[in-house]
C-alpha positions as CSV (number, residue, x, y, z in Angstrom):
1,M,114.5,140.3,132.6
2,T,110.8,141.6,132.9
3,T,109.3,141.4,136.6
4,H,105.5,141.1,136.6
5,K,103.2,142.3,139.2
6,P,101.9,139.6,141.6
7,L,98.4,138.1,141.4
8,Y,96.9,138.0,145.1
9,L,94.9,134.9,145.8
10,A,92.1,135.3,148.3
11,S,92.2,131.8,149.3
12,Q,94.5,129.8,151.7
13,S,94.4,126.8,149.6
14,P,98.1,125.4,148.8
15,R,96.7,123.7,145.8
16,R,95.3,126.5,144.3
17,L,98.6,128.6,144.6
18,E,100.5,125.4,143.1
19,L,98.1,125.4,140.0
20,L,98.6,129.0,139.4
21,K,102.3,128.6,139.8
22,L,102.3,125.7,137.5
23,V,100.9,128.0,134.5
24,G,103.3,130.6,135.1
25,I,101.4,133.1,137.3
26,N,103.1,135.0,139.8
27,A,100.9,134.5,142.9
28,E,100.8,135.2,146.3
29,I,98.4,134.1,149.0
30,L,96.4,137.2,150.3
31,P,95.1,136.2,154.1
32,V,91.7,137.1,154.0
33,S,89.5,135.2,156.9
34,A,92.4,134.6,158.9
35,D,92.9,138.2,159.2
36,A,90.6,138.7,162.4
37,H,91.6,142.4,162.6
38,L,90.0,143.2,159.4
39,Q,86.9,141.0,160.0
40,L,86.6,140.0,156.5
41,G,85.4,136.3,157.1
42,I,83.0,135.1,154.6
43,D,79.8,133.2,155.9
44,E,79.6,130.0,153.5
45,T,76.1,129.3,154.7
46,P,73.9,128.5,152.0
47,F,70.5,130.8,151.8
48,A,67.1,129.4,151.8
49,N,66.0,128.3,148.5
50,E,69.4,129.3,146.9
51,T,70.7,127.1,144.1
52,P,74.1,125.8,143.9
53,R,74.8,127.6,140.9
54,D,73.8,131.0,142.6
55,Y,75.5,129.8,146.0
56,V,79.1,129.0,144.6
57,Q,78.9,132.5,142.7
58,R,77.9,134.5,145.3
59,I,80.8,132.8,147.5
60,C,83.2,133.5,145.1
61,A,82.0,137.2,144.7
62,D,82.3,137.7,148.3
63,K,85.6,136.2,148.6
64,V,87.1,138.5,146.0
65,Q,85.6,141.4,147.4
66,A,87.0,140.5,150.5
67,G,90.4,140.0,149.2
68,W,90.1,143.5,147.7
69,L,89.0,145.0,150.6
70,A,92.1,143.5,152.7
71,L,94.5,144.6,149.9
72,Q,93.3,148.3,150.2
73,R,93.9,148.1,153.9
74,R,97.1,147.0,153.8
75,N,99.8,149.4,152.6
76,D,102.6,147.1,152.8
77,L,101.7,145.5,149.4
78,P,101.6,146.9,146.0
79,P,98.6,146.9,144.2
80,A,97.4,144.0,142.0
81,P,94.5,142.1,140.9
82,V,92.8,139.9,143.3
83,L,91.8,136.1,142.5
84,A,89.3,134.3,144.6
85,A,87.6,130.8,143.6
86,D,85.2,128.3,145.0
87,T,84.2,124.7,144.3
88,T,81.1,123.2,145.5
89,V,79.2,119.7,144.8
90,A,75.4,119.7,144.1
91,L,73.3,116.7,144.0
92,N,69.7,116.7,142.6
93,G,69.8,120.6,143.3
94,D,71.1,120.3,146.6
95,T,74.5,121.9,147.6
96,L,76.9,119.7,149.6
97,G,79.1,121.4,151.7
98,K,82.4,120.1,153.1
99,P,82.2,117.4,155.2
100,A,83.4,117.9,159.0
101,S,84.4,114.8,160.0
102,R,85.2,111.4,158.4
103,E,81.8,110.2,159.3
104,E,80.2,113.0,157.2
105,A,82.6,112.2,154.3
106,A,81.7,108.5,154.1
107,A,78.0,109.8,154.1
108,M,78.6,112.0,151.3
109,L,80.4,109.4,149.5
110,R,77.6,107.2,150.1
111,R,75.1,109.7,148.8
112,L,77.0,110.2,145.7
113,S,77.6,106.6,145.0
114,G,76.2,105.3,141.9
115,R,74.7,108.7,141.1
116,T,75.3,111.8,138.6
117,H,76.3,115.0,140.3
118,E,77.9,118.3,139.4
119,V,81.1,119.9,140.4
120,L,80.5,123.7,140.1
121,S,83.7,126.0,140.2
122,A,83.6,129.9,140.1
123,V,86.5,132.1,139.7
124,A,86.4,136.0,140.0
125,I,89.0,138.2,139.5
126,T,89.1,142.2,140.4
127,F,91.1,145.2,140.0
128,D,90.6,148.9,140.2
129,G,87.0,148.7,140.4
130,R,86.6,145.9,137.5
131,T,85.4,142.5,138.5
132,E,85.1,139.7,135.7
133,S,84.1,136.0,136.9
134,R,83.3,132.6,135.3
135,L,81.5,129.7,136.2
136,S,82.7,126.0,135.2
137,I,80.2,123.0,135.5
138,T,81.3,119.5,135.5
139,T,79.2,116.3,135.2
140,V,80.5,113.7,137.2
141,D,79.0,109.9,137.1
142,F,80.2,108.5,140.4
143,I,80.6,104.7,140.3
144,P,78.6,102.5,142.8
145,L,80.8,101.9,146.1
146,D,80.6,98.9,148.3
């Protein structure tokens, strides 16, 4: 029986972990922003005039580097690649963040109603000084809501 090195996921997303396991990847969640001692939290505030594409790629790159730093500072974990991902929604060049309340979620759905928007997902992996990243853009036609 062969054992595979784990892949560390620099995310708290149980869904991302589940997706990796579904495709046969031995992944473990590597706490990043929750580790106050290491102070590796990521500020996800968009920069002024930052495009949604640049935003999602920057956040993903920040997350994978924070994950790598967290792994380097832990001597209780074996070395392995660190994976990070981030997804955002863009409408007419605006980055739509995660709604903070039901009211904000309803307002976002009203704004998307009957319109075409993009879902941008960036993924990055790093190990031993080498980082690779990719961006996926999906165009979504949202039906009108009543």
